[in-house]
C-alpha positions in Angstrom: 111.0 -26.8 18.5 109.5 -27.3 15.2 105.7 -25.8 15.3 103.7 -29.2 14.1 103.9 -32.6 14.1 104.1 -32.8 10.3 106.9 -30.3 9.9 108.7 -32.3 12.4 108.1 -35.6 10.8 109.4 -34.3 7.7 112.4 -32.8 9.4 113.3 -36.1 10.9 113.1 -38.4 7.8 115.5 -36.0 6.1 118.0 -35.7 8.9 117.2 -32.0 9.1 116.7 -32.4 12.9 117.1 -35.5 15.4 114.7 -36.5 17.9 117.8 -35.9 20.4 117.8 -32.6 19.5 114.0 -32.0 19.9 114.2 -33.5 23.6 117.2 -31.5 24.3 115.9 -28.3 23.6 112.8 -29.4 25.7 115.1 -30.1 28.4 117.1 -26.9 28.0 113.6 -24.7 27.8 112.5 -26.5 31.2 115.6 -26.0 33.0 115.9 -22.1 31.8 112.0 -21.6 32.9 112.9 -22.9 36.2 115.1 -19.8 36.8 112.7 -17.5 35.1 111.0 -14.9 37.7 107.9 -15.7 36.7 108.3 -19.8 36.2 105.8 -21.0 33.6 105.5 -24.2 35.7 104.0 -26.3 32.9 106.4 -29.4 33.4 106.8 -30.9 36.8 109.8 -33.4 35.5 111.1 -34.2 32.5 111.7 -37.9 32.6 115.0 -39.4 33.3 115.2 -41.5 30.1 113.7 -39.6 27.4 117.5 -38.9 25.9 118.2 -42.7 25.7 114.8 -43.2 24.1 115.2 -40.2 21.5 118.9 -41.6 20.6 117.1 -45.0 20.1 114.8 -43.2 17.8 117.4 -41.5 15.7 119.1 -45.0 15.4 115.9 -46.3 13.7 115.8 -43.4 11.6 119.4 -43.4 10.5 119.2 -47.1 9.5 116.1 -46.5 7.6 117.3 -43.7 5.7 120.7 -45.5 4.6 118.5 -48.5 3.1 115.7 -46.9 1.8 112.8 -47.4 3.9 112.3 -44.5 6.1 108.9 -43.9 4.7 107.8 -47.5 5.4 109.5 -47.1 8.7 107.1 -43.5 9.6 103.9 -45.5 8.0 104.6 -47.8 10.7 105.7 -45.8 13.2 103.9 -42.3 12.7 105.1 -40.3 15.5 108.6 -41.9 16.0 110.6 -39.8 18.1 108.2 -37.1 18.8 107.9 -35.8 22.6 104.7 -35.1 24.1 103.8 -33.5 27.5 101.8 -35.7 29.9 99.3 -34.9 32.4 100.2 -36.1 36.0 97.3 -38.4 36.6 97.9 -40.9 33.5 100.4 -43.2 34.4 103.8 -44.3 32.7 105.3 -47.3 34.2 107.9 -46.6 36.5 107.3 -42.6 36.6 106.1 -40.7 39.6 102.4 -40.2 39.4 101.1 -37.8 42.1 97.8 -36.0 40.6 99.6 -32.9 42.2 98.6 -34.1 45.4 100.7 -34.3 48.5 98.9 -37.7 49.3 100.5 -39.1 46.1 104.0 -38.1 46.8 106.6 -40.8 46.0 104.0 -43.0 44.0 105.3 -44.5 40.8 103.0 -46.0 38.2 103.6 -49.8 38.3 102.4 -50.1 34.4 101.7 -47.7 31.1 97.9 -46.5 30.8 96.3 -47.9 27.5 96.8 -44.5 25.5 100.7 -44.3 26.7 101.2 -47.5 25.5 99.6 -46.9 22.1 101.5 -44.0 21.5 105.0 -45.7 22.5 104.2 -48.5 20.3 104.0 -46.0 17.6 107.4 -44.3 18.2 106.3 -41.3 20.5 108.2 -40.4 23.3 106.4 -39.2 27.1 108.6 -36.4 27.6 107.5 -35.3 31.2 104.7 -35.0 33.6 102.7 -31.9 33.7 101.2 -29.8 36.5 97.5 -30.0 37.0 94.6 -29.0 39.9 95.0 -31.5 42.5 92.9 -35.0 41.6 92.1 -32.9 38.3 89.7 -30.6 40.3 89.8 -27.0 39.0 89.6 -25.0 36.5 93.1 -22.8 36.8 95.9 -25.1 37.7 95.8 -23.3 40.8 94.8 -26.0 43.1 98.4 -28.1 43.1 101.1 -29.0 45.4 103.4 -27.6 42.7 102.0 -24.3 42.5 100.1 -22.6 39.8 100.9 -23.0 36.1 101.1 -19.5 34.3 99.6 -18.7 31.3 102.5 -18.5 28.5 100.6 -15.5 26.6 100.8 -13.8 29.8 102.3 -14.7 33.0 100.2 -12.8 35.4 97.2 -14.9 34.4 95.8 -18.6 34.7 96.3 -21.0 32.2 93.1 -22.9 32.5 92.5 -26.2 34.4 93.0 -28.8 35.3 95.0 -29.8 32.3 96.7 -26.3 32.6 100.2 -27.8 32.5 99.7 -30.0 29.2 98.1 -27.2 27.6 100.7 -24.4 28.6 103.4 -26.7 27.6 102.2 -26.9 23.9 101.1 -23.2 23.9 104.8 -22.3 24.9 106.2 -24.8 22.0 107.9 -26.8 25.0 106.3 -30.2 23.7 104.4 -31.0 20.1 101.3 -32.0 21.6 100.0 -33.0 25.0 97.8 -35.4 26.8 95.1 -34.0 29.2 92.0 -35.4 30.8 88.4 -34.3 30.9 85.5 -34.4 33.3 83.5 -31.0 32.7 86.0 -29.2 30.4 89.6 -29.5 31.8 91.4 -29.8 28.4 88.9 -27.1 26.2 89.1 -24.6 29.2 93.1 -24.3 28.9 93.0 -24.6 25.1 90.6 -21.6 24.9 92.9 -19.8 27.8 96.2 -20.6 25.8 95.4 -20.2 22.4 95.7 -23.6 21.2 93.2 -26.8 19.9 91.9 -28.9 22.4 90.0 -31.9 22.2 87.2 -33.7 24.2 86.5 -36.9 22.9 83.4 -38.9 22.7 83.0 -40.7 25.9 84.8 -44.2 25.4 86.5 -43.6 22.6 90.0 -43.2 24.4 90.7 -45.9 27.1 90.8 -44.8 30.8 93.0 -47.8 31.8 95.8 -46.3 33.7 94.0 -42.9 34.0 93.4 -42.0 38.0 89.5 -41.4 38.1 87.6 -38.5 39.3 84.2 -38.9 38.2 84.1 -42.4 36.4 80.9 -41.8 34.1 82.7 -38.1 32.9 86.2 -38.6 32.7 87.7 -38.7 29.2 91.2 -38.3 28.0 91.9 -35.5 25.9 94.3 -34.1 23.2 96.0 -30.6 22.9 97.6 -29.4 19.7 99.0 -26.4 17.7 96.6 -27.4 14.8 93.8 -30.0 14.1 96.4 -32.4 12.6 98.5 -32.7 15.5 95.2 -33.8 17.1 93.8 -36.1 14.7 97.1 -38.3 14.2 97.7 -38.9 18.1 93.8 -39.9 18.3 93.9 -42.4 15.3 96.8 -44.2 17.1 95.2 -44.3 20.7 91.4 -44.5 19.7 89.3 -47.7 20.0 88.3 -50.7 21.9 90.5 -51.8 25.1 90.3 -55.1 26.8 90.8 -53.1 30.1 88.3 -50.5 30.0 84.9 -52.2 29.7 83.5 -48.4 28.5 85.8 -47.9 25.9 84.4 -48.3 22.0 85.7 -48.2 18.4 85.9 -45.0 16.7 84.8 -45.3 12.9 86.7 -43.1 10.1 90.1 -43.2 11.5 91.5 -43.1 8.0 90.1 -39.6 7.8 91.9 -38.6 11.0 95.5 -40.0 9.7 95.2 -37.9 6.6 92.9 -35.0 7.5 91.6 -32.8 5.2 89.8 -29.6 5.5 85.9 -29.7 5.4 84.5 -28.4 2.1 80.7 -28.8 1.7 79.8 -25.8 4.0 76.2 -25.1 1.8 74.8 -28.5 3.5 76.2 -27.6 7.1 73.5 -26.9 9.8 74.5 -25.5 13.1 72.7 -24.9 16.0 73.3 -22.3 18.8 71.6 -23.0 22.1 69.8 -19.9 23.3 70.6 -20.6 26.8 74.0 -20.1 26.0 73.7 -16.7 24.0 71.6 -15.4 27.0 73.8 -16.7 29.9 74.9 -13.9 32.3 78.5 -13.0 32.7 79.4 -13.7 29.2 82.2 -11.4 28.4 81.8 -8.8 25.7 85.1 -9.9 24.2 84.1 -13.6 24.1 80.6 -12.4 22.5 82.5 -10.2 19.7 84.9 -13.5 18.8 81.7 -15.7 18.9 79.5 -13.0 16.6 83.0 -13.4 14.4 83.1 -17.0 14.1 79.3 -17.5 13.2 79.9 -14.8 10.6 82.8 -16.6 9.3 80.2 -20.3 8.8 77.8 -17.9 7.3 80.0 -16.4 4.7 80.9 -20.2 3.9 77.3 -21.1 3.3 76.4 -22.6 6.5 73.0 -22.1 7.8 72.9 -21.1 11.7 69.8 -21.8 13.6 69.1 -20.4 17.3 67.7 -23.5 19.2 65.7 -23.6 22.4 67.2 -26.3 24.8 65.9 -25.5 28.3 67.8 -28.5 29.8 70.9 -26.8 29.7 70.1 -24.4 32.2 70.5 -27.6 34.7 73.6 -28.7 33.4 75.9 -26.9 35.9 74.2 -28.3 38.7 73.5 -32.0 37.3 77.0 -32.1 36.7 78.5 -31.0 40.2 76.4 -33.3 41.8 77.4 -36.1 39.4 81.4 -35.7 39.6 81.3 -34.4 43.4 79.4 -37.8 44.2 81.6 -39.8 42.0 84.9 -38.2 43.5 84.1 -38.7 46.8 83.5 -42.6 46.0 86.8 -42.6 43.9 89.0 -40.8 46.4 87.9 -43.0 49.2 90.8 -45.5 48.5 93.5 -42.7 49.5 93.4 -43.8 53.1 96.7 -44.3 53.8 96.2 -48.1 53.7 95.1 -48.9 50.0 96.9 -46.0 48.7 98.3 -42.7 49.4 101.3 -41.7 51.9 100.3 -42.5 55.8 100.3 -40.4 58.8 99.9 -43.0 61.7 100.2 -41.9 65.4 99.3 -45.2 66.7 95.5 -44.0 67.8 93.8 -46.6 65.6 92.2 -47.0 62.1 89.8 -44.1 62.3 92.4 -41.8 63.4 94.6 -42.6 60.7 92.2 -42.3 58.0 91.5 -38.6 59.2 95.0 -37.7 59.9 96.0 -39.3 56.4 93.6 -37.7 54.6 93.5 -34.1 56.3 97.3 -34.0 55.5 97.4 -35.6 52.1 94.1 -33.4 50.5 94.3 -29.9 49.3 91.1 -27.7 50.4 89.6 -27.9 46.8 89.8 -31.7 47.1 88.5 -31.6 50.2 85.7 -29.3 49.8 84.5 -31.7 46.9 84.8 -34.7 49.0 82.6 -33.3 51.7 79.9 -32.1 49.2 80.2 -35.6 47.2 79.5 -37.5 50.4 76.8 -35.0 51.7 75.0 -35.5 48.1 75.5 -39.6 48.9 74.6 -39.6 52.8 72.1 -41.3 54.4 69.7 -38.2 54.8 69.3 -38.3 50.8 69.3 -41.9 50.5 71.3 -41.5 47.2 68.2 -39.6 45.7 70.1 -36.4 44.9 72.7 -38.2 42.7 70.0 -40.4 41.0 68.3 -36.9 40.2 71.4 -35.7 38.6 71.7 -38.7 36.5 68.0 -38.3 35.7 68.9 -35.2 34.3 71.7 -36.1 32.7 69.9 -38.6 30.6 67.4 -36.1 29.3 70.2 -33.7 28.7 71.7 -37.2 26.4 68.1 -37.3 25.1 67.6 -33.8 23.8 71.2 -33.6 22.3 70.9 -36.4 20.5 67.9 -35.6 19.2 69.3 -32.2 18.1 72.1 -33.8 16.1 69.2 -35.6 14.0 68.8 -32.1 12.6 71.8 -30.3 12.9 75.5 -31.1 12.3 77.0 -28.9 15.0 76.5 -27.1 18.3 78.4 -23.6 18.1 79.1 -22.1 21.4 81.9 -20.0 23.3 84.3 -22.5 25.5 84.1 -20.3 28.6 82.1 -16.7 29.7 85.5 -15.1 30.0 89.0 -15.1 28.7 91.6 -16.0 31.1 91.7 -14.5 34.7 94.3 -13.2 36.6 96.3 -15.5 39.1 94.4 -15.6 42.5 91.5 -13.8 41.2 89.0 -16.5 41.8 91.2 -18.8 44.2 89.0 -18.1 46.9 85.8 -17.9 45.4 84.6 -21.8 44.5 81.3 -20.6 42.9 83.0 -18.2 40.2 85.6 -21.1 39.7 82.8 -23.6 39.1 81.0 -21.2 36.5 83.9 -21.4 34.5 82.5 -24.7 33.4 79.4 -23.0 32.2 79.5 -23.8 28.6 81.5 -27.4 28.6 79.8 -29.4 30.8 76.8 -30.0 28.8 79.2 -32.1 26.5 80.3 -34.5 28.9 77.1 -35.1 30.4 75.9 -35.7 26.8 79.4 -37.8 26.0 79.4 -35.9 22.9 82.9 -34.8 21.3 84.0 -30.9 21.1 86.9 -29.0 20.1 88.4 -25.7 21.4 89.1 -23.6 18.7 91.6 -20.1 18.9 89.3 -17.8 17.4 90.4 -14.5 18.3 91.8 -12.2 21.1 90.4 -10.2 24.0 91.0 -6.5 24.3 94.0 -7.1 26.7 95.4 -9.6 24.2 94.5 -12.7 25.9 93.2 -15.7 23.4 89.3 -16.6 22.9 88.3 -20.3 22.1 85.0 -21.0 20.6 83.9 -24.9 20.2 82.7 -27.0 17.6 80.5 -29.9 19.4 79.1 -32.8 17.3 77.3 -36.0 17.6 78.7 -39.1 19.2 81.8 -40.6 17.1 81.9 -37.3 14.9 85.6 -36.6 15.9 86.4 -37.0 12.2 84.1 -34.4 11.1 84.5 -31.5 13.9 88.5 -31.9 13.5 88.0 -31.4 9.4 85.9 -28.5 10.2 88.6 -27.3 12.6 90.9 -27.8 9.7 89.3 -25.6 7.6 88.9 -22.8 10.0 93.0 -23.4 10.6 93.9 -22.8 7.1 91.8 -19.8 6.9 92.9 -18.3 10.4 96.5 -19.5 11.0 97.9 -18.2 14.2 94.9 -17.1 15.2 95.7 -17.8 18.7 98.1 -15.3 20.3 101.8 -15.7 19.9 103.7 -16.6 23.0 105.7 -13.7 24.7 109.0 -14.5 26.2 109.3 -13.7 30.0 
């Protein structure tokens, strides 16, 4: 597998490789990995038609090379023949879609998600579906009926979650880029743990049509890649208004994304570092060291870094979980064995059917979040707790937006620690939830942020730092990330073979 999209496209154009070879390599790697003593478990399956789609792409490329129109062909289809990893909650027509949950075993998507449709029209090939925390509820990809996804850097550690499967597949060179979803950090966190780039976009930039909902006011599709360029190219092709998603929005400066350049004018760059994050309890020493090194790099380039006080950030975790769990309880009510979901019916009436279906179909973490969400929305509270959470969220949005009137970037760690060992936090939900300490404010404020591989811990595990910008500033933060990449190539820890 070639390392980047740019390298791979060049090889496809020249005939140095073929799409069929790329796909076959992924199939061989997937098959061999399943027999490993510590399987990565990133892909749940490789789709059955990928070789056929790859051969069709190769035929197009061969014909264009023969008549001298290969450059024009790739202008029309920039990702022709490029296979990508897909999270198990994003619909691909006719393919299994389970959200890594027993309740959706056997379900097949009736249509393509908009993001899939747009990539396919530009020549990309959905390679297979990837593991995740059940219904995207988790920070480690351990809450899955298919078992945990391991970290490709060290297979005794978690890959992060909930988009751990897509991220591990990219980090292990099983796919050139991957799609995940974000509700509170589910792309950036595994990207940090696995040593790759992971972008959470501005809310609305990538359509949610065809993506199974967790928390509708927070959910967003994200992209994982080896380089900022590998994220910018798919983003430029997927972004924009969608008739089927009323929350969708156009993204300006897509031309800057399709030909991404490194950021140059650091002397005019003002960076904010929230005091609340620097002083937060539980910040690992290795993460703090990498963060200080990242700040020093920006300073050396001429940027101005200032510590800012945003007390409302201290309420971000509480606000996030009130909103996310309330919306999760509402969204998952449709999985009842009648509208959606594998039915368990002992003939004892509808009430018992609901109880039996949902008890058998949902895992412990999903049940926990549904119970908490329904409690928050119960008659006892009359929805006031949810409204309070939304009120705090609105304040976070206002104060973060006001901050960006003075600053270009918010700089902070992605998570308090590097990846932790498998099973270490599985039965400690509070510790698991606190993994999102530095990420959820981005989702609440609806701004974009990218996890950048910035260094490693003393144990050799990757550490990511995030660059967060104002709404619709994807081009700018990707250009900053590209500047970082050009001076810190392979800053992510090389993947070890099992």
